[in-house]
N, C-alpha and C positions, 0 to 999 in steps of 0.2 A: 503494500499501499505506500509507502514512503517513495518507492521508487515512479509510481503512478504520480502523485501530488507534485514530486519536483518535477518531472516532465511537464505536466499540466502547469504548474505555475510559471515554469521559465516561458513556454509559449504565452501565456496569457502576458507577461512583462512585457516582451515582444511585441504584443500588437498594441499595449496602452502607449507604448513608448514612441510611435509612429503617431505623431500628432497630426499631421497631413491627411492621412487617411480616416481620423475620426474626424475631420471636417468635412472631407468628402461625404461620408458615411451619411450626414446630414442633408448635405444639400444634393444629390444624384435622386435620390429617391422622388422628392418632389419636384425635381425637374424633368423626371420621368412621369409622374402624376398631373403634369401640365401638360405634357406631350399626347399622354393616352385617355386623357378623360374626356374630351370631343369624341375620340374611336369609341369608346364603350358607350357612350351616350347615344349614339346612331345604332346600337343594337335595342336598344329599348331596357336597358339594365337600370331597374332602381335604385338610387341612391349611389350612382355611377363613383362618384369621388371615393368611398368610402369602400366600394367594390374593388378600384381599381388599386387604392393605397393598401389593399389587405393582400392582394397578389404580389404587390411589392415587395412587403415585408416577407413573405413566404419564400420569395425568390431570392433576397437578397441574404435570409438563411442558409438557404441550397447551396448560393455561388460560395459563401464563406465556408461552410462546412468542406465542400470540395479542395479549400485552399491547405486542406492538411496534404493532401497529394502534393501538392508545391512544395511547402513545408518540409515534408518528408524527404523530396528529392534533392532540395538545397542543406538538408544535414548530411546527405548521403554525397554529396558532392564537396563539400567544406570538411569533412570527414569525422564530424561532431557523432554521426551514426556509428561510425566503427568504435571511437573510445565509449560508447556506451554499450557497446555489445561485448567489449572485452571484460566488462564487469560481470560481478556473478550475478546477473538477474535475468529473469525468464522473459522471452521475447513477448509474451502475451502482454506482460508489464506495460513492455515497450508499447504498445500496439493501444494499449487502453489509454495509456498518459496523452498519446498523441489524438486518440479520438476522443477523449473528454475536454480537451485543451480546445480545439476546433468546435465544438457542441457550445462550449461556455462563450467563445468568441461569438459564434452565430447569433446565440439566442440574447448575447449582449445589445447585440446590434439590432437585432428584431425588434426587442424591447424599447430602444432608445427611438426608431422610426415611431414608436406606438405611442409612445409618449409627445413626442415633436405632432403626432399625428392629432391626438386630442385637441389641441389647439385648432385646429381646422375643421372640426365636426365629428370627428371619428368617436362617437360616446357610444355605452353599453346602457341596458336598460337593468342588466343583472350584474352586480359586484363580482359574480365566480365568472362572468365570462372573460375577462383579463387573466384571471388565474390557469383557465381552461387554455386561453391561447400561449401564455408561455408553458406551460405542460406539452403542450402539439410543439412549439418550436424548438424544445430540448428532445422530443422524441423525433423529428425530422432532422434535427443536428446529428444525432447518432446515428441514421440511418444512411444519411448522405457522407457521414465522416467515414463512417466504415465502407462505402461506395468508392471514397477518393481514395483511402490507403489500400484497399486491393488495387486499383488502379495505378497507383503510384509503387506498386511492389512487383506487378507484372511486367513494366516496362524497363527494361535494361539500357536504356539508352535515354539520358538528360533530353535532347533537341526532340527525340523520335517523341518522347512523354507531352512536350510543349504541342506538339502536333496533334496525339492522339487526346489531350485534353480538351484542347480547341471543339475536335472531330465531336468529343462526346457531350460537353457541355452547351453547343449551339444547337443542335437540334433540340435537346432537352428543355432549354431556357425558352425557344419559341414555339415549342409545339407543347405548351401545358397551359396555354389561355392566359397568360398575364400578360403578354405586351401586343396581342392580337385575339381579338373574340374567335374561339374555336368555329365558330356559325360561319366566319367570313373565310376559312381556309378552303381551299378545292376539297373536293372528295376525298382523293385518295390521301391528303392530308391529317385530314381528319382522321382517317382509320387510324393513321399511324399516331397521332396523338392520344388514341385511346390504349394504345401499346407502352405509352410514356410515364413511368410511375409518378413522373413529378405533377402532370394531371389532375390526379387522382388525389395528390399531397395541397394541390392548390386549393382544387373544389371544397375538399372539408375543411381545411383553414377559413375559405370564406365562408363557409356555411357557419361556422360557429363566430365567426367575426359579427357577420350581418344577424346572428340569433336567431336562424331559421331552420333549425333542425328539427323542427316539428311541423314545416308549413306543408301543404300537400305536395304530392310529386310533380304536378303539373308546374308548379311555380316553379320549383328546382329545375324542371329539365328546360323553362323558359330562360333561367337567369343563369345556365350552363354549369347547375352545381350539382346536376345528376346527370347521366349520359345514358343513352337509349341504343341497344345493339340491338337491332331487329325488334323482336318482342321484349328482350331481355332491359330491364331497367337498372343500372349502376348506380344505387344512391349512396348518400354521402356515409352512412355507415358501413356498406361495403368497400367502399374507395379508403376508408382507414384499415380496412382487412387487408387489402391489396398491398398497402403501404407497408403496413406491418410484415406480410411475407415476404416484400422484397427487401426489408433491413433484414430481416433474419438470415435472408439467403448472404447478403451482403457481408454481416458481419463472421459467418463460418469462412467465407471466401476468404477476408480480409485477414482474417486469423493464420485460417492455414495457409496463406501465401507469404504473410510476413514471417512465421515460423520454420519456414522452409526455404526462404529466397536468402541468397548467397550475396551480400551486398558488395562482396572483393568482385562479381561480374559486370557490376554495373559501370558502365564506360562513361569515363569523367575526362576522358582527352578534350572533347570539343568544348567543354566548359572551360577548362584550363588553358586552352587556349585563348577563349575569348576574355580571360582576365588577363593574360598576360600583354594581348592586345591592347586593353582600355589602359 
């Protein structure tokens, strides 16, 4: 437990020392809110500002959670991970330390946006709703931190990882209904969006945030909080089950890959050349 805490604290301290990142964290989500609010208003979304901001919050949690992959690659390149591995600690503890740190940072970022959002009308009828949102952000952070760690450990080249991370995160980000309403996508991409776990993570978070867990299915479908596949309807309750199963799979894959990977095989030559050139 001491090793997990030490790794968690190290990554959290590195985050809070980056003041520019903290400023951009507050500014950029509301810039996107300004750009996207009109787009979502055009598809007859009620309370579209709250709807869009809820989506931005959960996508920030998702993107920050995936940053654990970048952090892990950086630790490997710098040699820090090698120093940690020669100490008498279990690899599972190192993996959990990385995952918990990323989850903490992602949840903090989401909470900060929610706090600022409360000043522009993002309010709730129940005091339990913000608590549910925080718990869900922690859950999503754990899921995609595990996913990011798995991606980081299976890529053996730092430059390849940069390409792979973009190839993975771009479709996940733009095919989950946060930036573009799913109803405006071509039919083929709408089906692709239905196999995107972030689609269901976003829908469930918006359902909680808008406090619509008990509204009729027709209203959920019209606001893209539920999805219909032929005659089968994926409700928000089913969405959380899908995200949970995806997270469980990622956790198993991440811990298994991290426990077996040989970090000496990671190609660091390209990164070292870039460092010397700078």
